[in-house]
N, C-alpha and C positions, 0 to 999 in steps of 0.2 A: 437747689430747688428746680432750676430750669434745665439741668443737665440732660435728663432723659428725653425731654421734649425736643431739645436741640439735636441730640443724637439721632432720634427717630427722623426728624426733618431732613438732616444732612446725610443720613444713612452711614453713620460712623459709630464707634463704640462710646458708651457713656464715659468710660475711663479717659478716652482721648479728650472729650469735651471738658470733663472735670479738671484734668491737669492743665489744659490750655487756659481755661478761665482762671485757675489759680495763678498761673504764670502772669497773665495779663493784669490781674488784681495786684500783683507784687511789683508792677511797673516794668515788666519785660516788654520789649517791642516785638512787633510781628516779624521783622527780619531776623532778630536774635533768636526767637523761639523756633522759627522754621529751620534755621541753620545749626543752632547749637543745643537744642533740646529735643532732638528727634526721638530719643528713647522715651521721653515723657509723653510726647504727643502721638507716638506711633507713626512718625515721619509725615505728619501733615504739612502741606505746602502753604505758601503765603495766602493763596486764594481761599483755602479751607479755613485757615485761622481767622482771616477777615470775615468769612461767613459766620463763624462761631461768634465773633465779637458783635457783628450786626444783629444776629438773631437774639443774642443776650440783651442788647440795647432795646430791641423791639419788644421782647417779653417784659423787660423792666417797665417800659412805658405802659404796656397793657396792665401790668400789675398795679401801677399807680392809678390807672383809670378805674380798675375794679375797686380799689380802696375808696375812691371818690364816689362811685355809684353806691356802694354799700353804706357809706356814711350818709348819703342823701336819702336813701330809702329808710334807713334806721331813724333819722331825724323826723321822718313823717310817721314813725310808729308802725310801719308796715313790713318790717324785715322779719320774715319767718325763718326758722331753721332750714326749711326746704329751699327757700329763695337764696339764702346765704350759700348753701351748698352748691346750687346750680351756678351761681356767679363765680364762686371759688374754683369750681371744676372746669369752667370754660376758659379757653385761650383764643377764642375767635372774637375779635372786636365787634363784628357784625352781630353775633349772637348776644354778646353782653349788652350792646345798645338796644337790641330788640327786647331783651328781658326788662331793661330799664325804661323803655318808652312809655308804658302806662303810668310810671311813677315820676316821669321827668316833668319838672315845672315848665309850664308852657304859657303862651300868651292867651288872652281871653278868646277862645275859639267859638265857632258856631255851636259846637257840641256843649261847651261850657255854659253858654247862654241858655241853651235848651234845658240843661240840667237845673240851672238856677230857676227856670220856670216850672220845675217839677215834672218834666217829661221823661225822666229816666225809666220809671215804672212802665210807661207806655212802650218805650223802646224794647223793654224786656218781653212784654206781651207780644209785640210784633215778631221778635226773634224766635219765639216758640212756634209761631206759624200754625197754631192749632185751630184758629177760627177765621173764616174768610171775611167776616164783617169787620173790617178795619175801622170804618167810620164810627160804628157804634162803640167800639173799644176806645175811640178817641174822645167821645163826647164828655166823659167825666173829667177830662183834663182841660176843658175849655173854661178858663177862668183867669183872672188877673190880666197879665200881658198877652195871654193866648186868646185871640179873637174868635177863632172858629176851629172846627175839626181839621180842616186842611192845614191850618197853621200848626196845630198840635202834631199832625202826622209828619209835616215837614221838619219840625224840631226833632221828633223821634228818629227820623231818617239821618239827620245830622249826627246824632249820638251813635247810631249803628255804624255810620261811615267811619267815625273815629275808632270804634271798637274793631272794625275790620282792619283799619290801618295799624292798630296796635297789636293785632293778633300775630304771634310768632309764626304760626303755620302759614297764614296768608302771605306774610312778608317773604317767607321761604319759597312759596310757590311762585311769586312774582320774580323773586331773585333768580330762581332756576330758569324761568322763561327768558329773562334777560341773558343769562349765561349761554343758553342754547340758541336763541333766536334773534337776539338784538342786532339791529343794523345801526351803523353810524351814518347819518345823513348830513350832507353839506350842500347848502344852496347860497348863491351869491345874493347880497343885499341889493334889492332893486335900486337902479339908478347909480350903482357904484361899479358897473362892469368895466369901465375904462380905467378907473383908478386901481381896480383889483386884478389887472391883467396878469400879474405874476402868479395869481391863484386860479388861472383859467381852468386847470385840470380839476378843480374842486367846485366849479360853478353849479353843477348838478350831479352830485356823486352820492352813491350809497353802496355799502358793502357790509358783509357780516362783521360785527365788531371783533369777534375772536380771530378773524383773518386779516384785520387791518394792521399793516406794518407800522412800526413806531415812527418812521419818518413821515408817513402820510398823516398819521394822527397828529403829530406835532405841527405839521404844516397847516392842517385845518384849524387847530387850536390857535395858532399864531394869526391866521386870517380872521378868526373870530375876535381875538383880542384887538386887532387893528380895525375892527368894525366893517370888514368886507364880506365876511361869511356868517351864515347862521348855521350852527352845528347842533344836532340833537342825536340822542341815542334812544331807540325804541324797539320793543319786540312787536309781535303780532298782538295788537290790543284786544281783538275779539277772542283770541285764544286765551289770553291772560284772564279776561273777564269770565269766560266759560269755566276755567279751572277754579276761579274763586266762587262762582255760583254753585258749582258742584259740591263745594265744601260748606257754604253757608245757607243755600236755599234748599229747604227740606220738604216743601209741599207744593201744591198747585192751587193756590187761592189768592185772594186779594192781598193778604198779609205777605205771602211769599213774593208776590210781585213787588211790593213795597221794599222788602228786603233786597231783592234783586236790583231795584233802582238805587238803593243805598250802597250796595256793593259796587255798582258801576260808577257812582259818584265818588266813592272812596278811592277807587282805582285811579280815576282821571285826575282828581283834585289833590289827593294826598299820597297814595301809595306809589303811583308811577313817578311823579316828580322826585319823591324821596329816593327811590331805588335808582332812578336815572342819575341823580346827583352822586350817589354812591358809585355807580359804574363809570361815570365820567371821571371821578377822582381815581378809582382803581386802574382804569385803562390809561389815564395820564401817568400815573405812578409807574405802571409797567413800561410804557413808552419811554419815560425818563430813564428808568433802569437800563433799558436796552441802549439808548443813546449814550448814556454815561459809560456803559461797558465798552462800546465801540470807541468813544473818545479816549478812555483810559488805555485801551489796548494800542491805539495809534500813538498816544503819547509815550507809552513804554517802548514801542519800536523806534520812535524818533530819538528818545533819550539814549537808547542802546545802539544808535547808528554807528557804523565803523569809524573809528578815529584815525586821523593821519599820524598822530603821535607828535613827538617833540621834533619839529622841523622848522626851519626858517621860512616864514610865509609872507608873501605880498598879497594883501587883500584889497579888493575893489568894491566900493559901493557905487554901482553904475548910475548914470543920469545923462540926459540930453542937454537941456538948456543950462543947468547948473554945473555940468561937468561930472566927471567921475572922481570921487574921493579915493585916494590911494594911501595905504599905510603899509609900513614894513615892520614885521614883528620878529623878535628873536625866538629861539626854540622853546622858551618858557612863556611866550605870549606877551612879552613886554614890548611896548611901543618904542620903536627906534626912530621912525621918520614918517612924516605925512606931507602930502601935497595934492593938488588937484590938476587933472589933465582934461583936455577938451577934444577928444577924437571924433565926436559925433556932431551933427547939425545942432544949433545953427553956426557954431564957431568953426567946425571942421579942421581943427589943428592936428590932423592925423600924424603928420611926419614928426612934428615936435613931440607929440605924445608918445610915439614909438621910441624916440631917442631917450625920453625921460624914463620910461619903463625899463628899457634895456640897461640904462645906467644904474637904476635902483637894483635890478636883479644882480648885476655884477658887484656893486658896492656893498650890498648887504648879504651876499652869498645866498640868495633866495633859492630854495629847493622846490617850492610849490606855490601856485597862485590860486587864490580863492575868490570867486566872483559871485556876487549876489544875483539871485534869479528874478529880480523885479524888473521895473521899467529899464529898458536899454540893456538888460542882462545878456540877451542873446547876441545883440550887436557887439557888446563889449567882449564876449567870448570869442567871436569871429575876429575881432580886432587883435586880441592877444595872440590868437593862433597864427596870425600873419607875421608876428615879430620873430626874427632870428636871434636867439639868445646864445651866450657864450658857453652854455651848459645845458644839460637836460633838465627841463622844468615841467613838472606835471601841472595840468590845469584842471581845476574842479569848479563846478557850478554848485553853490549851496543855497538852501532855502533861507530867505531873509525874513521870513514871517516873524514878527515880534521884535525885530532888530530896532525899529523906530521906538517901540515901547521901552526897550532896554535903554536906548541912548538918552531918553529924557527922564530916566528913573533916578531916584536918590542913589542907588547902587552905582550907576554909571558916573554920576557927579562925584561920588566919593572916590572912585577909581581914577577918574580923569577930570579933576577940577579945572584944569587950565585949557581944556579943549572943548570945541563945540559939539553939538549932537551929530554932525555928519562924520566927524573923525571917530567918535565913539561907536557909531553904527558900523563903520568900516572895520574897526578893531573886532567887533562882535562877529562879523562875517568871517574874519580870518581865524578867530579862536574856535568858531563852530566847526571849522574843518579840522583843526588840531585835536579838539576834544569836545564833541557835541554835548556830552553830559555835563561837563564842568561849566560850559557857557550857558546852556539852556536853563539850568537851575536858577539863574538870576532873573528869569522872566516868569511872570504869572502864566501858568500853563494854558489858561483860556486865551491868551494872546498869541499862542503859537500857531493857531489856525489848522488844527487837525481834527476838529469835531464838527458836528452839524447840530443846528438848533441849540447851541450851547447857552444862549440867553433865555431859552424857553423852558429849560428843565429846572428842577429843584436845585437852586444855587448852593444850598448847604450840602446836599448830597454830592453834587458835582465837585465842590471844593475838597470834600473829604476824600473822594475817590481819586482825584488827581494828585492831591498831596501825598496820599499813601503810595500811589504809583511812582512818584518821584523818589520817595523814601526807599521803596523796594529796589528801584533801579540803581540808585547811588550805592546802596549796601551790597547789591549783587556784584557790582564791579569793584567796590572798595576804593579807597583814595590814598594818595601819597601824603602821609602826615606832614611832611616838610614842604610840600609845594601847594597843597590844597588851599583854596581861598576860604574865607570865613563863610561865604554863602554855600559852598559845597559841604563844608564841615557841619553846617547847621542840620543837614539832612541825615547825618550819620546817627545810627541807633544810639539812643541815650544822651545825645548832646543837646541840640537846640541852639538858638542864637547866642545866649550868654556864654555858655561853655565853649562854643566855637570861637567867640571873640577872645576868651581867656586863653585858648590854645594859641591863637595867632599872636597875642601879646607876649605870651611866655616864649614863643619861638623867636620873636623879635628881640627880646631881652637876653635870652640865654643861648641863642644859636640853634642850629638844627637838632632835632631829637636823634639820639643814637640808640635808644631802646624804648619799647612800649612802657616799661616800668616808670619812665620819667613822667608819663601822663599823670601819675598819682601825685606829682608835685605841682600840677596845674591848680591854681586856686579854685575851690568849690567843686573840683572833680573828685567825688568820693568813690567808695568801693562799688556802689551800684552802677554809677555812670561808667566806671572803668570796665566792669563786667559786660555791660551792654555794648560799649563802643570798640573795645580793644581789637577784637577779631577783624573789624572792618577797616582798620587803619594800617597802612603798610609803611615800612621804613626800608628803603633800599640801602645796601651797604651797612646794615645794622650790625651791632656787636654779636647779636644772636640771629643767625640766618632765619629762624622761625618768625622773626618780627616782620619779614617781608612775605609772609604767607597768610592764608586765612585760617591757619591753625590757631585756636584760641589759647591765650596764655595759661588758662586753667588745665590745658591738655599737654603743655610742654613736657611735663614729667613722663608722660607716656612715650613720647618720641625719644626723650633722653634715655629711658629704660631700654627701648628698642636698640638704640645705638650702643649702649653699654653691653647688652646681651650679645651683640655682634662684634664687640671689641673694636668699635670705630667711633668717629665723632659724628655729631648731628650733621655737620657740613658734608661729611663723606656719604652719609645716608641719603642726603638730598641729591648729591651729584652722581651717585653710583646706582644704576638700575638693578644690577645683579645683587647688591646688598639688600635692596628693598624687596626683591623677590624671595629672599630667605625668611622674611618676616611672616610668622603665622599669627594672624590677627586674633584668633580665638584665645591665644595665650595672654592677651592684654585686656580682656573684658573684665569689668568690675560691676558692682551693684549699680553704679550710675552710668558707666560708659559701656555701650554695647557696640555691635558691629556697624550700625549706621554711622556713628561718629568715627570709628576707626577707619572705615572705608573713605570717608571724607578726608581724614588726615593723610592717608596714603595718596589720594588724588592730588592733594596740595604739595606733598613732597615730590611728586612727579613733575609738576609744573608750578613751582613757587611763584606767587604773585601774578599768576596768569590773568589775562584780560578775557572776559567772557564774550567780548564783542568780536564780530567778524573783521576781516581785513578790508580796507577801503579799495574801491575800484574806480578807475577813470571811466567816464561816460561821455559819449559824443552823440549829439543829435544829427539827423540827416541835414547836411549843409544846404540842400535845395529848398528846405521848408523854413519859411520865415514868418508868414502870415497865414491866416485862415484861408485866404484866396488861393494859396499854393496847394491846398489839399484836394485830392481827387479820390472818388470812391474806388476801393480796391487796393489803394496804396498800402504797402507794409512798411512800418516805420519803427525805429527804436523810441522808447519812451521811459519816463520815470514815474512811478506811482507816487502821487502827491497827497492823496487822501483815500481812506478806505471807509465806506459806509456799509450799512447792512443790506443795501440794494445794489452795490457795485463798487467800482473803484474809479477815481479820477486820475487821468494820466496826462502828463506834460509831454507833448511831442515836439516842443521847440517853438510854439506860438503863444500868443497872449492867453488864448482860451484853452483851458484844460478839457480834454475829451472824456466822455463817460464810457466805461466798459460795464454794461449792465450785468448783473449776476448771471443772467441766462446766456451771456456771451463770454464767460470766463473760462469755461472748460467743456470738453466733449461729454462729460458726465454730469449728473445732477449734483449740485452743491447747495447746501443750506446756508452757508456763511462764506462771504468773500475771503475771509482770513484763512480759509482752507487752501487758497490758491495764491494769494498775493500778500506782501507785507509793504509797509511804508518805505518809500525810497528804493524799492526793488526795480532793477532794470528789466524791462519787458519789451516784447515785440508785439505790435498791434496792427490790425487792419482797419482802414477807414471804411465804415459802413455807410454813413451819410453825413452831409454837411448842410446845416440850416443857417444860411448866411443872414437871414432876417433876425433870427433869435440868437445868433452867434453860438450855436450848439453843435457839438461834434459827437457822433456816435461811433464807438470803436468796438472791435472784437478781438479776442485772443484765441478764438477757435480755429482749428485746422490751419495754423500757420506753419509753413515749411513742408506741407503735404503736397 
């Protein structure tokens, strides 16, 4: 039913939409469809499949609204075949509501009262505008509750005002004026200037609504919600009224003047507030979508941050007064040892702390050190760099955003029931270095701190987008079936919390999985769940080498046929590039399996179990920069991108305050989106443009560096 509408909207083929919706209705997940059903979808990616699903849900909601509107009009006995057709043919919610407006049950309005007083025929006489003597026309209606001709004309104008408001053409004209001309206006609430200091930029601001960026709109709306700002959306009122008059006012007489007055009243009292509410909602929805898109992209980049891999790690959660909590982890992330050191003020036990750290590095064969980037993080990094170890130890600073949320969570209590929150937080900092994805899935994405105005946007849409981002990221990388935690397995296509727990329990009772086929023995994991999850679960050193690849078990027979045709084993085919080059893919196409799937299979055979993430790199700040007071205009410094917004990027240069690289200072060419230039946690070089000590703001630039 909706296939052609969605196809036209997304500029893809109807067949692609129909097949995708069929797969989704059968319980297939977005990662599974995009990876293993390319022939059916025409190689649509996750973003396109998500868009199809979103459009389908939106159209379904519109369909339900149409049913409700039709039922309401029908119950009033006013549903004509023409009206039914117009509503059925429309897929614009605004249009459907405009059609419904005259039939919509409403409160007892001024127009309703006037109609009850018998003034509707007078309103019709005025609307014809054929006679200039309005007062004479009104006299026959002076009776009952209508005291005189003026009161009769006033009631008639109220009826006309409601007609104007309910007229589809009139609403469309005003709506177009809002689209082309509307400005968003923000003013500070008198007497709240001091309290509203953080909204200073919006104390007296107006700009075209269509050019207002999402972050500015969300900032204004937050200020409004907090009671500091008054925000309105308005086009040129005179122009809007002129356009309405040109449609409704047909003559030049007293009746025409009364109609003009009614039109003006309708616009100010009914039409404009209604359309303003509509545009306030649609502009907020658009701003939400943009903010959610940026948040989801930042989350994706964070989840796919380079992992250190299975190394023995010493992790430090830094602190001053309470000391630095230190933990030692084995290559699987298990906690081996923990203690607290006090290298910083007020204790200043620097020498003792150095000895303790050196001893731990030696005793637990530590290969890397992970330091949280919060309070005392920079000082702790410099302290660690000053220690002489008995081996080469790489030192990394990692984001600790959300670590405190994790450490107090039920997940952390379940993992470490005998340790306090400080130990759990330090473990999380260490595991984030080893495998950011596996650790960060334990935290509510909203707590990771890579979004803006996250509490101001539609929370249902935000959660849906972030959850899908986590699912897509986990399935892109794939997980080790024998080492993945329950929390990581939960996000695998087709699983969820219960099946993830069943897999962990099965593993504990029966030992490590040696083949993907064993998944079918896991309680409640049926054929559909197996189909959805198997390709994303890896088994190292499996009986079948394909079990450690993204080749789906449903395609094993193809690889086996390739090997048979080449008179070699599957293992030989994986290890020998020359053998793979002899394969002619066209010989293995079938009705269901085409070249897209075959190309994916060959890529997997080339790099079985490959990790899509980049390799991790050590980063060092400028050692001379410790506080904002050390910054001078013109300095060129190394930094790490900590957040990307649609107006620029925030960069950590080694001080408490992150500096802002505005979008206009990111490249020597025009860019419309900061993501064209930077990614989260990217190592960059920046120039200090200005330092505002009072507001603790640092402006940075990435332009012309190195020239």
